[in-house]
N, C-alpha and C positions, 0 to 999 in steps of 0.2 A: 136233583136240584142244581141249579146253575151255580158255579163257583167263579163266575166272571167278575168283572169290576163292580157289578152291582150287588154281589153276594155279601159284601162286607156290611152293607146297610140293611140287609134283609133280616127280619126277626126270625128266630128259630120257630119251628112248627109247634103248635100247642101241645102235641103229644110229648114234646121234649122239654117243655118249660118246667121250671122249678119255682118255688116261692122267691128265690133270690133273683130270678130273671125278671120279676115284676117290680121288685123294690130291693135295692142293694142292702137294706137292713133286715130284710125278711118280713117286714110288715106289709099286709095287703094294701094295694093302692086304691082300688075302686071304692067309691062312697057307698053308703047304704048300710043296712043291718048286718051285724057280724054273723058269720056262719061257722059251723064247726070246721076245723082245718081238715082238708083232704088233699091228697096228692093228685098227680095228673091222671087223666083218664086214658084208658086204652081204647075205648070205643065209645060212641055216643051213648049217654045215659048209663055208663058203667064206670065207676071210679074205684081206684085202689084205696084201701084204708090208710090213714096217716101213720098208724103204728102196726107193725106186723110181727109175727113170731120171729124168734131169733134166727131160725134156719129156713125161713119161708122160700127163699130163692132156690134152695136145694131140691124143691119139688119140681123144678124145671129140669127135664132130662138132659138137655144140652149143657146147661150150666153145671149140673151134677157131674157129668163126665169131665168137664173142664176143671172143676174144683178138685176132684180126686186125682187127676193127673198132676195138678200143681202141688198137691200134698207130697207126692213122691219126689218130683223134680226139685222143689224148694229144699227139701231135706238134703238131697244130693248136692245142690248148689252150696249150701252152708258147709257141707263136708269138704267140698273142693276148696272153698275159701280158706278154711283152717289148714288143710293139707298143703295148699299152695304157699301160704305164708311160712309154714314150718319148713317146707322143702327149700325155699329161698334162703331162709335163715341158716339151715344146715349146710347149704352149698357155699354160702358166702361169709357167714358169721356177722353179717351187717344188717342192722335195723334200717339203715338208709335204703338198702336194696329191697327190703320188704315194702318200704314206702314207695319206691319206684314202681313196684309191681301194682300196688293199689292205684297209683296215679295213672299208669298205662291203661288200667281197666276203666277209669272214669274219663280219660282224655277224649275218646271218640264221642262221648255224649256231649262234651263241651264244644267240640269242633263241628260236629255234624248232626247234632240232635234235631235242629229245626228242619234240616233236609230229610231226615228220617220221617218226620211228621208229614212232609209233602208226599213222600212215597206211600205212606200208610193210607192217606186219603185217596190215592189213585188205585191202589191194589186191593184185591179181595183179601180180607183180614185172615180168614181161616187158612187159605193157602199160604199167605205170608208167614203165619205162625208155624206152619209145617216146615218151612224152609229154615227159619231162624232157630227153632227148637232143635232141628236136626243138626244144624251147624254147631250149636253150643254143646250138644251131646258128643259130636265128633271131636271137639277139642279135649274133652275129658278122656276119651278113648286114646287119643294120640299121646297125651301126657302119661296115661297109664302104661302104654306100651314102652315109651322111652324110660320111664322110671323103673318098671319091673325088669327091663332088660339091662339096666345099669348104664344107659347111654345119655341120660338127661343132663343138660347143662342149664345154667341160669338163663341164658338167652332164649332157650326153648320155653321156659316159664313166662318170660317177658312177652314173647310172641303169642303164646296162648292167651295171656291176660288181655293183650290188645285185640286179639281176634274175638274173644268173648265180648269185649267192649263194643266192637263194630257191630256184632249181631244184636247187642242190646239197643243200639241206636234205632233199629227198626222194631225189634221185638217188644220193647217197653211200651211205646205208644200204641202198637197194635194190640197188645194184651189189654191195656187200659181201655181202649175204645171198643174192643170186641165184646166186652161185658155188656154194653148197652144193646148189642145185637142178639144176645142170648136171653135176656130177661126183659120184662115189661118195664116201662119207665118208673112205675110205682115200686118196683123191687130193686131199683138200681143201687140205692144206698145200702140195702141189706147185702147185695152181692159184693159191692166194693168193700164193705166192712168184713165180710167173711173172707175175702181175699187177703185182707190185712191180718185177720186172725190166723189164716193159713200160714202166712209168711212168718208171723211171730211164733207159732207153734214149731215150725221148722227151725227157727232160730234157737229154740230151746233144745231140740232133739239132735239136729245136725252136728253141732260142735261136739256134743257128748259122744256120738257115734264115731266121729272122726278121731277123737282122742283115743278111743279104744282101739281103732284100726291102726293108727300111727304107732301106738305103743306095742300092739300085738304083732302086726304083720307088715307094717310099713305104709308110707304115703301112697304108693302106687295103687294099692287096693281101694283107697278112698277115691282116687281119680277114676278107677274102673267102675265102681258102683255109681258114681255121679253120671258117667257116660251112659251106663245102662238105664239109669233112672229116667232118662228122657224118652224111653219107650212108652212110659205111662201117658204123658201129655200128648204125644204123637198119636197113640192109639185112641185116646179120647177124642181128638180132633177128627180122626178118620171115622169114628162111630157116630158122630153127630148127624142129626137129621136136618138137612139143609132147608127143607120146607118149613121147619119150625123156627128158623132164625128170623129176627126182625131186620130184614135187609134194608140198607140205605143206598141211595144213588151215589156212586163213586165220582170223585172230582175228575174231570177230563184233563188230559195232559195240556199244559199251556204255560206261557211265560208269566213271570211275576207272581207265582202262587205263594212263594215264601213271604214276599212283601205284603201280599193280600192277607195272609194269615196274621201277620203282625198288626196290620191296620185294623183287622177285625177285632182283635183283642183290645187294642188301644182305644177303640171307640166304644167299649162296653165296660163301665165301672164295675159291674157285678162280676166280671172276669179278670180284669187287669189288677184290681186291688187285692183279691185273694192270692193271686200269683205273686204279687209284690210281697205280701205278708209272709207267704211260705218261703220266699227267697231270703228274707231277713232271718227268719227262724232257722232255716236250713244252714245258712252261712254262719250265724253267730250263736245259735242256741243248741245245735245238735252235735257239738264237738266232744261227745262223751268219751271217746278213747283217750283224748288228751287229759280231760279233767279227772276221770275216774281212776286212771292209772296214777296220776299225781297224788290224788287223795289217798289211795291205798298205800303208796310208797312213802311219800314225803310228809303227809299230814297225820295219818293215823299209824304209820309204820307197821302195817299189818301184812304186807306182801301180796303175792298172787292170789291167795285164798280170798282176801277181801275184794280184790278186783273182780274175781269171778262172781262173788256174792252180789256186788253192785249190779253187774250186767244181768245176772239171773233175775233179780228183783225188778229191774227195769223191764225186762222182757215179759215178766208176769204181768206188770202193770199195763204194758202195751197190749198184751193178749186180752186182758180184762176190758180195756178201752175199746178194742175192736168188737168184742162180743156185745158190749153195751150199745155201741153204735149200730150194730145189726138189728137192734130192737126198735130203732127210731125209723119212722117212715119218711121224714123230711130232713133237710139239711139247711136250716136257716143260717144266714151269715151272722146273726147275733150269737149263735152258739160258737161259730168259728172265732169271733173276736173275744168272747168270754174265755174260751179254752186257751187261746194264745196268750191272753193277759195272765191267766192263772198259771200257765206253764212258765212264763217269765218270773212271776212272783215266787213260785215254788223253787225255782233255781236260785234266786237270791236268798231265800230262807235256808236252803240246803247249804249254800256257800258258807254260812256262819254257824252251821250246826256244830255244837261242841263235842259230840260223841260219835263214835263210829256207828252205833246201832241206830241213833236218830237219823244220821245221814243215810244209812242203808234203807230205812223204812220210807224216807222221803222219795226214794227212787220209784216206788210203786205209783203214787199219784202223779209224779213227773211223767212216767211212762203212759199213764192213762191220758193225761192232757195232751202230750205230744202226739199220740196216736189219734186222738179226737181231732186235733188240728189237721192232720194229714188226711183222714177220711172225709171230714166235712168239706175241706177245700177241694179235694178230688171230686166228690159228688157234686158240689155246687158248680164247679167249672164244667163237668160233663153235662149236667142237666141244663145248663144255660147256653150250651153251644149248639149251633147248627150242625146236624150230623155230617154234612159235607166238609165241615171245617174241623171236626173233632180230632182227627189225627194230628194236625198241625198244632192245635191248641194244647192237646195233651203232651205233645213233644216239648213244647215250650214249658209247660208245667213241670215235667219230669227233669228237663234240663236245668231249670232254676233250682228245683228242690235237691236233686242229686248232685248237681255241679257246684252248688254253693258251699257244701261242706268242705271239699278239698281246697277251695279257694280261701275259705275263712280259717281253716285249721292252722296254717302258718302264723297268721295274725294272732289268733287266740293262744297258740302255743308260745309265741314270743311274750305276750302279756303274762301268761302263767309262769314262764321261766324267769321273767324280770321282776315280777311283783308278787308271785306266789299263787298257789292253786285257788285260794279263797277269792282273791281279787279277780283272777281270770274267770272263774265260774260266775261270780256276781256281775261282772261286766256283760257276759253273754246273756244272763237273765234280764238285766236292765235294758239292754238293746231290744230283746224280744218283747218285753212288756211295753216299752215305749212305742215300738212299731205297732203293736196291737191297738193301743189307745189312739195313736195318731190316725191309723187307717180306719178305725171304728168311727172317729169323728168325721173323717172325710166321707165315708159311706153314709153317715147320718145326714150330712149336709146335702149330698147328692140326692138322697131320698126325701128331702124337704122336711127333716125332723130337727128337733132341738132337745137339749138335755133339760129335764125338769126334776126338781127336788121338792118333795112334799112329805106329808105324814100320813101313815096308814095305821089306824088303831094305836096311836102312840109311838109308832116306830118310823124312823126315816125311810123314805122310799125314793130311789133314783131310777128314772126311766126316760125313754125318748118319746116325745109327743110331736104331732105335726106343728110346724112353725106358726100356722095361723090359729092354732088351738091353744087356749089358755088352760089352766089347771082343770082336769076332769075329775069326776068322782073316783075315789081310790078303788072302787070295785070294778072299774072298766078293765076288761081282760084283753081286748083287742084294740089297738090304736091304729087309726086310719088317717093318712094325710088327705086333705080335702083338695079337690080341684086338680088332681094330678092325673094325667092320662095313663092308661094301662100300657103294658109292654115294656121292653127293655129301655132304659134311659138312653138318650142320644149322647154320643161322644162329644 
């Protein structure tokens, strides 16, 4: 498929459409009798079911190899994160130095993330991942050697963190977009959700294993095991059957491809507004290291044990959210808006929680809603994007989501220090909820819908209906705008 100047206005192929690509609110656009919801077709006359089993995409051999490799390497990655921070703290005694290490790992994504997407659209993704995964494994092995031989210095850790960040610039959009080449379109949300469950499981296991290793034998062994862990995804990539991949035409080398990708996203409300929403939530709503440490220390005076409890419960909520998302066969933008609004409201409620245990229990639904926002936005953007543009679009998505948190953290930290943890947490929740409501109304307007308030069997009911349509019977289950053309809305 061409990625020249005309590609920005070309609709994505039908096999890659999602409900959100037809209507920014997730409602079908074409008039006529309502039909049971189905997802996209893989072949003429053959459709994927709207709801699948929780692990359906694991039946695909290539994806199964990819998933198992990621289980191992994600656990190693979390081990290295904990060991890296502890090593810097032990070498310098400075929390600021730990922050510098984290910043260096995110800095390449902020500086070069979009260019990484351009490269991913040009290169074969499986071969690209072999290079990036090998590079990240090598950094772990180098750190292990320096640490175990007693020659490690803090600048070595800084350099390794920056090198991992550089590899991530290409690795992240490549991994995100490669999923759509391993599974059929109807299984994409299931596969994306299982990837998130995979990551959250490693988030529970990796730090615990790292703690045991650091205490028992030292940080060097955590780095060594992380380096060795990359053999699993590399082996999985090598064992894949190329003929079973859903190959897409790569973008040819040319000038202006970065600007072309930005124009492509800007001209599609069903892409740009989910990315904007994820940017707001990532920047202001996901600063949990700032808030949870402040609540554990200054609000409840419970120390490191409470901080660990908060993070564990949130990880459990995120894992639950990922598994629930894996059961859904579609990713309507209505779900994204609702989850984002609930996420913000729950943060505000948690901000005023009077007791430690109530605050801790609220971490579970916050984790569920936060993960639902991430998975739904990810799937919506991937399914609504032309395959030739997917690398650039996913690079923008990940740059906004991952890069927003370190940019927002100093602002949120200042508010928390100046006015207290409760005010800081509440402000983050209010901004997230306000962004969800505002963008929801924008998408409804773009989709030709209006807000309608009515009564259903004695209970108030709030819903979106077509602008030209007055109140419909309360039993109507599918709302359809009238007289709207099908296909993605024009920018």
